[in-house]
N, C-alpha and C positions, 0 to 999 in steps of 0.2 A: 448220539441219538438212540437212545434205547428203544426198540420197538417189541411188541408182543407178537408171538407168531400164532396164526390161526391153526387148529388142528383138526384132523378127521375125527369124526366120532368114534368112540371105542364102543366095545360091547356093553360096558356099564352105563353108556350115556342113554337118557331117556329117548324114547322114540319122537316125543313132541313136547312142547312146553308152552305154557299160556302166553298170550301176547302181552299180559301184565308183568308176567316173570321174565321175559324177554326184554322189556323195557327197563325193568330195574336192573338186571344183569348188565344189560347194555351200559347204563348210566354209571354204575360202579366200575366197571371196566374201563369206561372213558375216562372219567375222574382219575381213576388210579393211574393209567397210562400217562395223562397229563401231569400229575402231580410229580410222578416218578421222572419224567422227562425233564421237567422245570427244575427239580433239585439238582438233577445230574448236569444240565447244561450250565446253570447258576454256579455250581460249586467248582466245575471246571474252569471258568473263567476267573473267578474270583480268587481261586487259590493260585492261578498263574500271577495275577496282580499282588497278591500278598505275599508271594515267593519273595518278592524283592526287599521286604522287610524282614521276613523270617530267616532267609539265607542270603544276605545283602553280597557276600563274596562270590557265591555262585548259584543265583536263582534258577537257571536252566537246568543245572545239574541236580538241584534239590527237587525240581517239579518232576524231571525224569525218574529219580529214585521213588518219589512218592507214588506216580502212577504205575512203576513196575511192581511195588508192592501190591497196589490196587488191582492189577491184573490177575496176580496168582489168587487174591482174596476172591475176585469175581468168578473166576471158573470153579474153584472148590464150592463156593457158596451155590451157584446155580446148579451144579449137578448134584450134590448132596442133599441141598434143600429140596429139590424135585423128587428124589428117592425117598427122602424121609418123609416128606408129606404124604405120599401115597401109602406110607405105613402108619401113618398118625390116627389113633383111635380117640375120639373124644365126643362130648355131647355137641360140640360146635361144627363138627364134622372135620374133615383132613386139612383143608386150606385155611380157614379163619386164624388157627392158633399161630400159624407160621406169619399171616400177615400182621396180626396184632404184635407178636413179637419183634417182627422185623421192623415195625413202625418205631417201637421203643428203642431197639438197638441203632437204627438209622438215625434217629433224632439225638441220641446221646453222642454218636460219632460226629455228627455234624457240630454239635456244641463244642466237643473237643477241638475239632479242626478250624472252628472260627475263633474260639477264645483262646487257644493255646498259642503262647508265643515261643515255645522251644520247639525245635524241627521234630523232634522224636515224638511228642505229644499230637502234634499235626498228623505225622505219619500214622499212629495209632486210631486216632479218630478217622482218618480217611479210610484205613482198612476196615474198620467197624462200619462205616457208610456202605462201602462198596459190597460188602457181604450181605448187609441188609437189603440193599437196593436189588441185588440178583436173586436173593432168596424170595423178595416180594414179586420180582418177574416171574420166577418159576411157579411159585404158589398162584398167583393170578392167572397166569397162563394156562394152569392145569384145571381152572374152575370151568374152562370152555368145554372139553370134552365130558366133564361131570354132568353139566346140566343143559347145554345147547344142543338142539337137534340140527341135523343136517341142513333143514331148509333156512336156518337162519346165521349159519356160519358167516355167510358173506356180510350180512348186516352187522353182526358182532365184531367181524374182523375190521371192517371198515371204520367202526366206532373206535376201536383201540388204535388204529393208524392214525385217526384224525386227532385223537387225544394226544399221541406221541409227537406228531407234527407241531400241533398248538403250543404245547408245552415246551418243546424246544425253542419257538420263536418268543414266547414269554420270558423263558429263562434267560435267552439272549439279550432282551431288552432290560430284564431285570438287572442281569450283571452289568450291562453297560452303564445303568445308573448309578451303581455304587462302584464303578472302576476306580476312582479315587480314593475311596475308603472301603476297601474289601471286607475288612472285619466286620463292618456295619451290615454289610448285605450278607455275610455268612451267619450273622446272628439272627437271621430272620428264616434262614431255610430249615432249622429243625422243627419250626412251628409247622411250616408247610409239609414237610415229610409226615410228621406226626398226624396231622388233620387228614392228609391223604388215606393213610392207613385206616384212620377211624372211619372215614366214609366207606372204605372198601368193606371193612368189618361189618358195618350197619346195612349195606344195600346188598352184599353178596350173600347167596344162600347159607344159612347155617343149619344143615342137616346132620342128625347125629351119625357118627360112623362106628359108634360102640358095637353095634351088631354085625359089622361088616367081618368077613374072615381073614384071619390074618394070612400074610404070605407065608406058605410053608418053606421049610428048609433052614430056619434060624439064620445064623450069620451068613453061611453059605448061600442061603437063597437071597439074602440082601446083597451080597457081593455079586452074584449072578446078575443082578440088574444093571450092573455097570459095564456089561458085556457090549462092546462097539457093535453097532449095526453092519451088517454085510451088505453088499452092493456097490459097485462102482459109480453108479449114476448118483447116488447119495453123497459120497465123498466129493465128487466134480463139483457138486453144487455147493457143498460145505466149504470147498476151498475158494470157488467162485466168489461166494458171499463174504467170506472172511477177508478176501484181497479187495473186494469193492470198497467194504466199511474201512478197511485199512486206508486204501487211496484217499477217500473223502476226508478221513478224520486227521490223517497226519498233517493236514493244513488247517483244518476247521478247529481241532480241539488245541492247535498250537498257535491259533491266530493273534492273540494278544503279544506273543513273542516275535511273530512276523512283522506286525504293525510297529513295534517299537523298536526292534533290533534290527530288521532288514529294511523297513520303510522310513526309518528314522522319526517316528512320530512321539511326541510327548504322550503322557498317561492320559490326558483329557481328550486329545486328538484322536489317539488309538480307540478310546471308548466310543466317539463319535462315529469313527470310520466302521467299527464292528457293529454298531446299530443300523448303520445303512447296509452293510452286507448281510446282517440278519434279515432285514426286510427284503432285500432282493431275493435271498434263497427261500423265505417263507412263501413269497408269491410265486415263484418258479416252482416249488415242490408241490404247493396245493393245487396249481393249475395242472400240472403233469399227472399228478395222482388222479384227478377228476376225469381227465381225458383219456389216460392210457388204460385204465380197468375196462372200459367198455370196447376199446379198439382191441385189445388183446383178447377178448373173447371171440373175435372175428379171424385175427391174423395169427394168434398164438402169443405165448409168453416169451420165447426166446429171443426174438428181435430185440425187445425192450432190455432184457437181462444182459444181453451183449452189448448192446448199443449205450447204456448207461455208463458202464466203467470207462468205455472208450471215450465218452463226452467228459468225464472227470479228466482223463489224462490231457485232452485238449485244452481243457480250462487252466490247466497248471502251466502250460508253454508261456503265457505271457509273464507270470512270475518269473519264470527262469530268465527271461529276455531283460525284464526291466524292474527296477526297484520303485515303481510308483504306486500311489494308493489305487489308481483306477485297475492295476493289474489284479490286485486283491479282489476287488468287486467283480472283475471279469472272471474270476475263479468262481466266485459263489453263484453267478448267475446259471452257468451251466451245471455246477454242483447241485443247486437246488432243482433244477428240471431233472437231473439224472437221479437224485435221491428220491423224488416223487414218484418217477416212473417206474424204478426199482421197487420202491416199497408197494406200489399198487400190485405189482404181478409177481415178485419174488416168492411170496409167502404161497401163493397157489403152486408155483413150481416146486417148492419144497415138499408140500402134500403130495404131488404127483409122483415124487420119487421115493417116498417112503417105503423101504423094503418090506415092513411088516406093521400093517395098519394096527395089529392088536397090541403093539407096543408103541402107539404113535406119541403118547406124551412124554416117554423116555427117550425116543429118538429126536423128537422135536427139541428136547433140552439141550441135547448136543448141538443142534443147528442154531439154537439161541445163544450158546456160547461162542458160535462163530460170529455172531453180531457183537455180543458184549465184550469180548476179548479186545477188538480193535479199538474199542472207545477207551480204553485205558493203557494198551500198548503202544498206541499210535503216537502220542506225545514222547515217548520213552526212545522209540524207533526215530522220530525226527530229531529228538535231541542228540542222539547218537551221530545220526548223518550230518547235522549242522555242525557238530564239533569236529567231524572229520574233514567235511569240505565246504562248510558255509552253508547258508540257507539253500543255495540254490541245488546243492546235493538232496536236501529233503525234497524239494519240487520234483527233481528228477526221480526219487524214490516213489513220488505220487503217481508220475507216468508210467513208470514200470508196473507197479501195483495194479494199476487201472487196465493196461493192456493184458496182464496176466490173468485178470479176473475174467475179461472177454474170452480170452483163449480157454479157460476152463469150461465156460458154460457151452462152447463149441464142441466140446467132447462129451455133452450129455445128449445121448440118442434116444429115439422112439418119442420125444416129447416135443410139441410145437413151440 
């Protein structure tokens, strides 16, 4: 469930923007978050189902390998695309060329993954898609400090969060509808990804960057932009965010295999169960997000960011104890509430712990990697644990990661 992170305004951000521009930018970022999330969630479930025909001897191993390569591609793409887009000079601005190029690359990758019958072709297509997805996230997130003033950060952030949540829900239902014919569903996603990129290119500002000064220092100056931020608070939040996402997605991104391999359901019944789980999770996440934000303004962010991963850990306990369909639903219920609550307040907490506001976009790209990486490594880790100790070992891993995430946030000092 890929999410965009709101950022503090930088020195280059305008002091104010018109209402019309805010509406247009908000619409572009909402649709962007929606489309990227839909494609990401759709391809994850459909490739799990397709793995049975691509690698019939070891579908779980194939999917674990696929997501491992995707993890590496994701981290490299989000870090390098963010830094390179800052240095892009074109008459369309710094971000638009990256959004357009990512749209073409992602659609091509999804087409290869969907139409490829050989395993290596699917892997290449998935790598291209994950690179494009994360480059799009890096570029669209960087639009916020470019054009949005501080008075509208909350509004824009909420639109991006809502797009991410709704896109994930629709992506889950879309995948469930094509669960018995995954290649057909995968053939639709390239158009979705390309259309998303097109909408962002049309709606987001295209202000020429040709006249902007280039970063001094040449190659050395460019490499200095990858220096890691200093400050223990930042890294405790980074680690807590990574572990929270890992705890949630180790089961959510592995749910098809849980439903078929652990619960013993057929493909169609597994798809029906995942549709119910998606609905339960979506209701919980949206309700929690709406309620948590206003309450956190009064009592602080930390209680929710600590409580959410503990709730994830508690939700995994029924799966450890019994292999019944209701146990997976019981995980998705608390999981939705935890995700919505975390999403509503975690971004504000991250902005609070930025060690240097002048390089907010660069540091937030690193925090964004803490969210993107679990999306692709979680199935791999779940697959390894399952091979070692069965599905129960994977659920125990979820409990451990959730509790560890809460402990990390307890170490953050000076912030409510």
